[in-house]
VEXLUM-821018 format. One record per residue (C-alpha): x, y, z; residue number from 1; residue in three letters. Coordinates in pm, whole numbers, padded with zeros to 5 digits. Layout:
N
PT      xx      yy      zz   nr  rest
PT       X       Y       Z  NUM   ALA
...
//
This chain:
200
PT      xx      yy      zz   nr  rest
PT   18478  -04903   05217    1   MET
PT   18719  -05089   05053    2   LYS
PT   18877  -04942   04702    3   ILE
PT   19102  -05087   04464    4   ALA
PT   19372  -04853   04288    5   VAL
PT   19489  -04934   03968    6   LEU
PT   19851  -04759   03856    7   VAL
PT   20062  -04765   03565    8   SER
PT   20359  -04525   03666    9   GLY
PT   20550  -04378   04007   10   SER
PT   20236  -04354   04208   11   GLY
PT   20253  -04032   04336   12   THR
PT   19859  -04022   04357   13   ASN
PT   19857  -04373   04560   14   LEU
PT   20099  -04220   04797   15   GLN
PT   19853  -03933   04858   16   THR
PT   19585  -04202   04921   17   LEU
PT   19747  -04386   05134   18   ILE
PT   19834  -04108   05363   19   GLU
PT   19534  -03948   05373   20   GLN
PT   19258  -04237   05320   21   LEU
PT   19453  -04581   05382   22   HIS
PT   19625  -04483   05694   23   GLN
PT   19318  -04255   05832   24   ASP
PT   19156  -04450   06034   25   GLU
PT   18888  -04213   06072   26   THR
PT   18846  -04194   05641   27   SER
PT   18623  -04550   05692   28   GLY
PT   18837  -04647   05342   29   ILE
PT   19070  -04915   05304   30   GLU
PT   19286  -04945   04982   31   ILE
PT   19181  -05347   04965   32   ALA
PT   19458  -05402   04634   33   VAL
PT   19668  -05243   04401   34   VAL
PT   19648  -05379   04063   35   ILE
PT   19959  -05277   03800   36   SER
PT   19980  -05311   03445   37   ASP
PT   20372  -05309   03457   38   ARG
PT   20580  -05511   03701   39   ARG
PT   20802  -05227   03780   40   LYS
PT   20558  -04964   03832   41   ALA
PT   20742  -04791   04164   42   TYR
PT   20375  -04771   04281   43   ALA
PT   20404  -05113   04412   44   LEU
PT   20713  -05024   04587   45   LYS
PT   20461  -04786   04784   46   ARG
PT   20161  -05027   04839   47   ALA
PT   20395  -05271   04954   48   LYS
PT   20566  -05045   05229   49   ARG
PT   20190  -04973   05322   50   ALA
PT   20113  -05365   05315   51   GLY
PT   19853  -05317   05060   52   ILE
PT   19799  -05623   04875   53   PRO
PT   19907  -05590   04506   54   THR
PT   19881  -05784   04163   55   HIS
PT   20024  -05739   03834   56   VAL
PT   19829  -05826   03526   57   VAL
PT   19970  -05763   03159   58   LYS
PT   19792  -05743   02861   59   THR
PT   20059  -05979   02673   60   GLN
PT   19956  -06257   02899   61   ASP
PT   19588  -06258   02769   62   PHE
PT   19478  -06326   02442   63   GLU
PT   19243  -06017   02377   64   ASN
PT   19148  -05707   02633   65   ARG
PT   18820  -05869   02730   66   VAL
PT   19002  -06110   02934   67   ASP
PT   19263  -05871   03040   68   PHE
PT   18993  -05701   03185   69   ASP
PT   18817  -06001   03321   70   THR
PT   19127  -06064   03491   71   GLU
PT   19123  -05744   03680   72   ILE
PT   18754  -05784   03742   73   SER
PT   18801  -06075   03870   74   ASN
PT   19080  -05923   04153   75   ILE
PT   18873  -05620   04229   76   ILE
PT   18601  -05913   04315   77   GLU
PT   18833  -06095   04537   78   HIS
PT   18897  -05785   04772   79   TYR
PT   18575  -05697   04769   80   ALA
PT   18652  -05384   04617   81   ALA
PT   18340  -05123   04607   82   GLU
PT   18527  -04845   04408   83   LEU
PT   18781  -04853   04122   84   VAL
PT   19054  -04540   04133   85   VAL
PT   19251  -04503   03843   86   LEU
PT   19585  -04330   03949   87   ALA
PT   19799  -04298   03643   88   GLY
PT   19643  -04643   03513   89   PHE
PT   19731  -04615   03116   90   MET
PT   19554  -04878   03007   91   LYS
PT   19195  -04832   02838   92   LEU
PT   18878  -05049   02946   93   PHE
PT   18625  -05236   02693   94   GLN
PT   18280  -05148   02708   95   PRO
PT   18162  -05473   02945   96   PRO
PT   18411  -05370   03218   97   PHE
PT   18281  -05027   03206   98   VAL
PT   17920  -05125   03212   99   GLN
PT   17960  -05348   03462  100   LYS
PT   18141  -05101   03721  101   TYR
PT   17894  -04785   03584  102   GLN
PT   17921  -04475   03780  103   ASN
PT   18218  -04720   04034  104   ARG
PT   18540  -04606   03809  105   ILE
PT   18672  -04284   03865  106   ILE
PT   18986  -04137   03748  107   ASN
PT   19187  -03788   03739  108   VAL
PT   19282  -03583   03463  109   HIS
PT   19519  -03310   03492  110   PRO
PT   19335  -03085   03282  111   THR
PT   19002  -02918   03257  112   LEU
PT   18795  -03161   03076  113   LEU
PT   18676  -03182   02809  114   PRO
PT   18961  -02950   02696  115   ALA
PT   19283  -03137   02612  116   PHE
PT   19173  -03531   02691  117   PRO
PT   19389  -03820   02618  118   GLY
PT   19762  -03940   02680  119   ALA
PT   19956  -03596   02666  120   HIS
PT   19734  -03334   02839  121   PRO
PT   19985  -03104   02980  122   VAL
PT   20178  -03066   02685  123   ALA
PT   19869  -03036   02513  124   ASP
PT   19788  -02777   02775  125   THR
PT   20109  -02554   02679  126   LEU
PT   20102  -02632   02277  127   ALA
PT   19771  -02439   02283  128   TYR
PT   19832  -02122   02505  129   GLY
PT   19545  -02152   02750  130   VAL
PT   19589  -01913   03042  131   LYS
PT   19390  -02169   03281  132   ILE
PT   19384  -02527   03340  133   THR
PT   19336  -02726   03620  134   GLY
PT   19233  -03105   03731  135   VAL
PT   18891  -03293   03645  136   THR
PT   18799  -03607   03869  137   VAL
PT   18526  -03753   03645  138   HIS
PT   18335  -04128   03627  139   PHE
PT   18489  -04343   03339  140   VAL
PT   18253  -04409   03028  141   ASP
PT   18347  -04596   02709  142   GLU
PT   18547  -04318   02559  143   ASN
PT   18844  -04153   02665  144   VAL
PT   18824  -03884   02908  145   ASP
PT   18443  -03840   02846  146   THR
PT   18265  -03938   03151  147   GLY
PT   18033  -03753   03391  148   PRO
PT   18243  -03481   03553  149   ILE
PT   18261  -03526   03959  150   ILE
PT   18439  -03212   04072  151   ALA
PT   18733  -02962   03908  152   GLN
PT   18974  -02714   04025  153   SER
PT   19211  -02457   03861  154   THR
PT   19572  -02406   03799  155   VAL
PT   19688  -02065   03619  156   PRO
PT   19921  -02120   03360  157   VAL
PT   20239  -01909   03398  158   LEU
PT   20448  -01760   03126  159   ASP
PT   20763  -01919   03220  160   THR
PT   20592  -02301   03265  161   ASP
PT   20710  -02562   03100  162   ASP
PT   20558  -02916   03134  163   GLU
PT   20713  -03023   03422  164   GLU
PT   20675  -02701   03624  165   SER
PT   20306  -02701   03507  166   LEU
PT   20261  -03061   03576  167   HIS
PT   20392  -03025   03911  168   ASN
PT   20176  -02762   04022  169   ARG
PT   19863  -02953   03867  170   ILE
PT   19948  -03221   04090  171   GLN
PT   19930  -03056   04409  172   VAL
PT   19574  -02993   04330  173   GLU
PT   19544  -03339   04222  174   GLU
PT   19658  -03446   04582  175   HIS
PT   19383  -03244   04742  176   LYS
PT   19114  -03301   04523  177   LEU
PT   19113  -03657   04498  178   TYR
PT   19112  -03800   04826  179   PRO
PT   18815  -03541   04874  180   LYS
PT   18595  -03711   04594  181   VAL
PT   18649  -04077   04753  182   ILE
PT   18519  -03968   05028  183   LYS
PT   18238  -03804   04906  184   TRP
PT   18190  -04129   04742  185   TYR
PT   18239  -04343   05043  186   ALA
PT   17985  -04104   05224  187   GLN
PT   17710  -04121   04963  188   GLY
PT   17711  -03790   04861  189   LYS
PT   17761  -03825   04486  190   LEU
PT   17405  -03843   04261  191   LYS
PT   17471  -03889   03878  192   VAL
PT   17171  -03760   03656  193   GLU
PT   17284  -03802   03284  194   GLY
PT   17588  -03623   03250  195   ARG
PT   17551  -03419   03569  196   LYS
PT   17708  -03554   03855  197   VAL
PT   17536  -03353   04221  198   ILE
PT   17705  -03331   04551  199   LEU
PT   17441  -03421   04771  200   ARG
//
C-alpha cells in the first residue's frame, strides 16, 4: 500500500515510519511521497535521504485554502497514495478535502483525546495537572482533533516533568503506536462505525 506523509517540522515520526515501514520489505507499505508546507522542514531532508519524492506546498502561494488543499490532493493522486498520514503537519484541511478522503486521513496527537486538543497539548497537559496522558491516533474529520479514535496508549505524568521531558516520553509511545496503526489500516483490520473504530 502506498501512503503520503504530510510534515511541517523535524520529522521524528516520519523517520520512524521510514525505518519501520518504508524500509521493511515485509510491511507491504511504501511512503510514495512526503509533502510539506514549509520549505525548510528538516523532515524533507529525512525523506530525500531515504530516496522518497518530496513536494513543498505553501499556503501563501494560493489565493485560498481550498486551492491549497486541491494542490495537495493532486500530488496525493499523482502518487496513487491510498492513505494520508499526518506527521506533525500543522495546517487544517477544508471540509471538501476531508470529505474526499473520509476515513483515509490519520493523525497522531500527544494526549489522550478528547482531552487537550489543539496546538499546545503537552503544555496544556502540564498546566492542568493531570497524572496520566498519552498518545492518540485518530481519523481526521472537519474539526480539530475530533475524529474517530483508532488507538491510544498511556504515559504517566511525573512530578518532575517539564514540557520537553514529557514530550520526549510521549514520542517514544508515538513511535510504537503510529506504525502499528498504519499496518492495521493496510491489512484492512479497521472498521469505522459512527464514532467507533473497530479493530478486526
